[in-house]
Residue, then its C-alpha position, 0 to 999 in steps of 0.5 A: x482454333x483457340x485464341x489462348x491456351x489457358x482460360x480464366x478459372x471460376x471467380x467467386x469474389x463477386x456477390x453475384x458470380x457469373x459462373x453460377x448465375x449466367x453461365x457464360x463468363x464474359x472474360x473467358x477467351x473465345x473457344x473459336x471463331x466463325x468469321x469475325x464472330x467470337x464464340x464463348x461457351x459456358x455452362x455446367x453439369x449439375x447433380x443436386x440432392x434435395x430435401x424438404x420437410x413437406x412433400x411438394x412433389x417438386x423438382x429443383x425449384x421449390x414452390x415456396x407458396x405450396x408448403x401445405x398446412x397441417x390439414x394436408x397429408x403432405x405436411x410433415x411428410x419428407x420429400x427426397x429427390x435427386x435431380x440433374x435438371x439444372x445442368x445448363x449450357x450457354x453460348x455468347x457470340x460477339x462481334x465488333x464491327x467498329x471500335x465503338x460498336x459491339x454486337x452480342x448474342x447470348x443463349x442459355x438453356x437447361x433441362x427444367x422442362x417437363x413433357x407429358x411423357x416424363x417420369x422418374x420411374x424408368x427414364x427421367x427424360x426432362x426436356x430443354x428449355x430456353x432460359x435466355x435468348x437475346x441480342x444486344x447492340x452497344x454504341x460505346x461513344x453514345x453510351x447507348x444500350x439496346x436489348x431484344x429477346x428473352x432476358x432477366x426483367x429490368x425489375x431484377x436487382x443489378x450489381x453494376x449498371x443495367x446491362x445484361x449479365x450484370x444482374x445481382x442474382x443470389x448465388x443460391x442452389x435453388x432454382x426458384x431463388x428465394x422469397x422476396x427477390x424481385x425478377x422474371x425472365x421474359x421476352x422484352x425490348x430495352x433501350x438504355x443510356x449510360x453517362x461515363x458508365x456511372x449513371x444509368x437510365x433504361x426503359x424496358x417493354x416486357x411481356x405481360x402476364x398476370x396471376x389470379x386468385x379468388x376466395x371460392x373456385x372461379x374460372x374464366x367465364x363463370x358468374x360472381x357471387x352477387x354483390x351487396x345491393x344486387x340480386x345477380x352477380x357479374x360474369x367475368x372472362x379473363x383468361x384462355x388456355x394456351x394455343x398454338x405454341x403455348x402450353x395448352x394445360x396453362x392459362x393466359x390472361x388477357x393483356x391490353x399492354x406490355x409491362x413497362x419498366x423505367x429504371x435509374x441507376x448510379x455506380x459509385x466506389x461505395x456501391x451500386x444503387x437503383x430505383x424503378x417504377x413498374x406500370x401494368x395493365x389487367x383486362x377482363x371481359x365483363x357481363x355486368x349484373x343483369x346486362x345481356x352484352x359484355x364490355x371491356x374493363x381494364x384496371x391499372x397496377x404497378x409499383x415502385x422498387x429499389x436495390x443496392x449492392x455495397x461493400x462492407x469496408x472491404x471487398x471480402x464482405x458485400x450487402x445486397x438488398x431489394x424491395x418492391x411495393x405496389x399493387x398487382x406486382x405478385x408476378x415478380x416474386x418467386x412465391x407468386x402471390x396473386x396479382x389480381x382478383x375480382x371485384x363485385x362488378x366483375x372487374x380485375x382488382x389488383x392486390x396490394x403487395x410488397x416484397x423485399x430481401x436483404x443478403x450478406x455475402x462473404x469471401x473468406x477465401x478466393x475459392x470460397x463464397x458464403x451467403x445468408x438471405x432474409x426475404x419476405x413477400x406479403x399481400x394486402x386485401x382486395x375484397x367486396x361484400x356479397x348480397x349474402x353478407x359474406x366477403x369474396x375476393x382476396x384477403x377475406x376474413x370470414x372463411x371458416x378455416x378450423x379444418x386447417x389444423x386438422x388432418x384431411x380437413x378443409x382449408x381455404x386459407x389465402x397467403x397473407x405473408x411468406x417469410x424466409x431465412x437461407x443460409x449456404x455456400x460454395x467451395x471451388x475445390x478442383x481446377x486444372x486443365x480439365x475443367x473445374x468442380x465446385x460444391x454447394x450446400x443450402x438450407x432455407x426455412x420458410x414461414x407461411x401466414x394466412x389471412x385470419x378466418x374463424x372456426x365456425x363459432x365466432x373464434x378467430x383462427x390464424x393458420x400458419x405452416x412452415x417448411x425446411x429445405x436442404x440442397x447439396x449440389x455438385x457442379x462440374x464446369x468443363x469450360x473454366x480451367 
């Protein structure tokens, strides 16, 4: 039984509208009740047309670091794709045992998964996947907030406080956000405290996982090239294939401890501002050069970050930005620059990294949202000198990269920097007693720069590549009238 005959229409006045970024809108009245628990439904049916200037063979989430160099036949070969995979549904359940206690549970899913039998020839049967699934406990008098489950990482920029569904997510159409945004969406346990809902402090323990790269083909358990002064190389184990209820086609790194995030934030009349620290640990099982037994090797990584969302003299224009810098933090950027590589002793070595973005969001009318973003992700060097005099690791500069600009040439370039520019908007052009309809348009330009190498004759080579993407999206919101 419905509590109210009319539900709130889509609100595009926020810099991160919940209708787009989080599919259950909290201010909607309950659709029905189960005992003392109210149930709110959210979501949309999505139809997107995606065009890319290079063929990535990718669905509605662009792998920004995969834009190929000129040696690849996919470079400059446009890709056209229609997709309904971003269709999304959610449920928000809420109970209030006392005036000061609130319990909530939020589940959000889309069709971004792909089973082994999925294809685009006859049946595009993409599978449901869990986006978010968590419950929260709030004690209003104490200003206490507890979250357990899968949610956006506490490293994500927020528009208000540090509570769920208030994340400052860019209102873009691409499901992989844009380069420079800081986020993950993983299982976590979070506890937070607010003072008059103005000052906030939160600690989150989050599911760990690391990304890895090396300057030559290397699999867990292989022997490294010998380091300078050694005759044999170390052997390093750092990952396994997925087991029960994990993806057997993916590798999972050894993780001695969860990622830990500590964030402080303040909400003022002139904006929201926050700072945070991130701690990470990376583990390998190492057989030292010449040894016959292995030993555990643990490396520390992490970084510091900040974010802000502020009005520019009027609520119709907002500025938002975020930054994260440290070692081994690539996992937290959409481009997935590697967290780690290996040093000459076989231990995991965190890669220095920085990411950041700046966005301008405008609301010329209540039914139109316009945005533009600039973003960058950059990596530093983590390498060692081998017994043969060559460099190994990440960010090496003595690789022959002449083939990167030759069709069908060999290109072992390692990404140094990804920079992007994005512009787009949403138009809420139809609403009534039968739902709401919205259209979106987005353009992104991406530029990828590699670490310098040589052409085999002593001349420096500095490979770069670029890409364009255009999204046209229509979404029907049946629960928002």
